[in-house]
N, C-alpha and C positions, 0 to 999 in steps of 0.2 A: 484320632485326628492329629495331623502333623502340626508341630509348633511353627507358627509363621513369624519369623524373626524380622526385625527392622532391616537387617542386611539383605534378606531375600526380597523384601518389598522394594528396597532401593534398586536391587539388581533388575527386577521386572520393570520398574519405572525407567531406569536407564535404557533398557532394551526397547521399550514401547513408547515412552513419553506419556503414558497414562497417568491420571491422578493417583495420589497415594492411596486414598480410600478405595478406588477402583482396583488398584493392584492388590491391596490386602484382601478384598472380596474375591477377586479372581483366584488368588492362591488358596484361600479358604475353601472355595468351591472345588478346586482341583487337587486338594490334599497336598499342597506345597510343590506340585510338579510345575517347573518353570515353563516349559514349552506348552504344556496343556493349558497353563494360565494365559499364555499369549493367544492360543486358539479361542479360549473362553472369551477374552476381550473382543476378539474379532467377531465372534458369533453374536455377541450382545449388542452389536453396533446399531441396529435399527431401533431397538428399544431405548438405548441410551440417547440416540440422536433426538428422539421425541422429548425425552425428559430434559435434555440440556439446551434445547432450541431457544428458550427464553433467556438464557444467561448472556451477559454482555461479552462480546468477542471483538476486541479492538486491537489485539496484537496480531501476530502472524507474519506473513511475508508478501512482498510484491515480486511477481515473476515477470520475466521478459523473454521473448523469442523473436528471431528475425528471419526474414527470407528476402530474396532480391526485390528491392523496391518497396518493402513494407515491413512492419513490425507490430507485435502485439504486446499488450501489458495487461496483467490481471492482478487483483488483490484478493487474497484468501486470508480470512481472519480466524484467529483462535483466541482463547481467553488469556493466555499467558505467553510471555516471551520465551519461556522454556521450550515450548512447542516448536518455535522457529529453528531450534537447534536439532530437532528430531529428523533423522535421515529420511524416514518414510514420508513425513510431511514435506520436506524439501523436494523430494522426488516427484510428489504429486503436483506441487506448485510449478515445477519445471515442465512437466508433461502437459498440464492444463494450459500453460502459456503457449506451448507449441500448438496444441489443438485450436487455441483461440485465433491463430493466424487465418484459419478458414471460416471463421464465424462472423467476420465483419463488425465486431464490436457489439454483437447481439447477445446479451447475457442469457436469455432463455434458450437460444439456439446452442450456446456453449454448454449449458447445463444438460441439454438433451443429447449432445454429441456422444458418440461411442468412445469409451475409454480403452485404449489399446491393451491387448493381452487379457481382457476380461469380457464377460457378457454384460457388463454394467455400463450405464451412462456416466458422464462426468459427475452429475449430481449424485448418483448412487454411489460412486466411488468415494466421494467426500463423506457421504453418510456412513459408509463402511469404515472410513478412517476414524470417525468419531468413536467407534467401538474399540479401536486399537489405542487411540491416544487418550480418550476419556474426557475430552473437552468439547464444548460447542465450537464447531468449525463451519464457516460460511464462505461460499463463493460470492464476494460482494459486488465486484464490478470488473469490466473489461473494456478495452479500447483498442482499435487498430488504426494505424496511420499508414498511408501509402503515398508514394510520389513516383509516377511513371518515368520521369526523366531526371531522377536524382537519387539521393540516399537518405536513409533514416538513421539518425544518430541516437544512441541510447546510453543511459548511465543509471546505475542503481547504487544507492549508498546504504550499505549494511542491511539490505533487504527492506529498508523502511521508507526510503524516498526513491521514486522512480520517475524517469523522464524519457519521453520520446520526442524527438524533434525532426521534422521532415524538411530537408533542404535540397535545393538544386546545387549541390556542391560536392566537395571531396569528403571522404569518410572521416578522416581525422578531425577536421574542423567541426563536423557534425557531432562527433563524440564530445569535443570540448564544449560545444554549445549546450549539449545535454547536461554536462557537469555544471555549467554556469546556471542553468535553469533550476537544477536541483538545489543549488546553494542560495540563489537570489530570489527564488519564488515569484517571478513576474506573474501578473494577472492577464496580460494580453501581449500580443506582438507589437502593436502600434497604438497610438492614441485613438485612431479611428475604430479599431477593433475592441477597445476597452468598453465595458458595460457603462453606458452613459448614465444609468441610474446611480452607479457608484460615484461617477464624476460629480453629479449634481448634489449628492449627499455630502461629498467632501467640500464642495463649494459652499454649501449651507453651513457646515461646521466652521469653516474658515471665516465666513462672514460674521458669525456670532462671536468668534474669538476676537476678531478685530474690533467689534463694537464693545466687547467687554473690556478691551484695552483703552477705550475712550477715543478711538480714532474717528475723525469726521467722515461722514458718508461720502464726500467727494473724493476721498483717497482710498476708501475701502476696496473698491473694485480693482484698483492697481495693486493693492496689497494681495488681494485674492489671486490675481493672475501670477504674481511672483511666487506665492506659496504653492500654487497648483503646479508650477514647473518642478518644484521639489518633489511633490507628490508623484508626478509622472516619472521622475527619475527613479523612484522607488518601485513602481508597479508596472511600468511599460518596458518590455524587453529591450527594444531598440534604444531606449534612453538610459538604461542602466550602465553602471561601470563594469567593464569586463573583469570577472573575478580572476582570470588567468594572470593578468598583470597588475590589476588594481588601479589602473589609470585610464585606459582607453575606453571610449564609449562603444557599446556593442554595435551600434549602427556603423561606426567607422571600421570596426573589424570585419563586418559582413559586407561592406561596400567593396572591399578588395577581393571578395570571394564569390558569394552568390546570395540569392534571396532565401528567406525562411518562409515556408508556406504555412506551417502550423506547428504547435507543440502541445503536449499534454503532460501535466505533472501530477503524480499521485503522492500523497503523504499518508503513510500507513495509519489507519484508524481515524483519519480526519473526519470530523462531523459526527463521530460516534460519542455519545455521552458515556463517560467511563465511571464505573463505580469506585468509590473510595474504600479500600480494604486494608486491613492490618494483616498482611500475609504472614508475618512472623507469628502472630497470635493464632492465625488459622492453621498453620503448619503444626504448631505446638499442640493445638486441640486435637488435630487429626492423629498425630503420633501417640497421643495419650489415650485415644479411644480403642 
């Protein structure tokens, strides 16, 4: 049996993005042959996917694709940010985003769509990728925005925050608007489109704060309205300060251009409960085994 060195394990990990223990096992099974180990990882994809499906996947990438008058965004998760730097993973994210343009934001339809150059579906291609990379990988969500008489602006920050904004305007301002949304994280375009449950919850919190300060009931309502204005400036797009210059209100910027019809903002891994891990200890334990 060939001696499996740490350097050879690292070489296979760098080539495939697979976990260290998976790389070590692949090399052991293939008598240290690097290319055969790559094939072994691919062939074991289905079995690995089943075993890894329950593991938390909150890293990965957000992908985007555009076409005239519309754009798509997808989030594909993996377990570690190391995978986001893997060329195979990046290529799949780009291709799935392009396929999503024709799936109208339907996740099941996207998963069942044909993956180019293979006889697999998108879902099956992602399962196949598990065998190569060695981590739980999940196609989590997708959205498509369209505007028949305008443009869709897009911005993605380091693969972790993505925004699509549909506007009846020019392309550059739409892109700048997407950058603003990625940075400022508004919850709605206007006060009217903001979830009123959120507004009432905030109103209740502000009322309790005012009472705790000993304010009389006859002025609490005025205090609430004043503090709600500050709240709206934080969460409503049109009332935020334009991040491009740090002074102008977004509403004023858009009045000179055109209307915003909609926007969608993805934050990588948002809403996923992450496990707390000591990765240094885990790596040391794996290398020592």
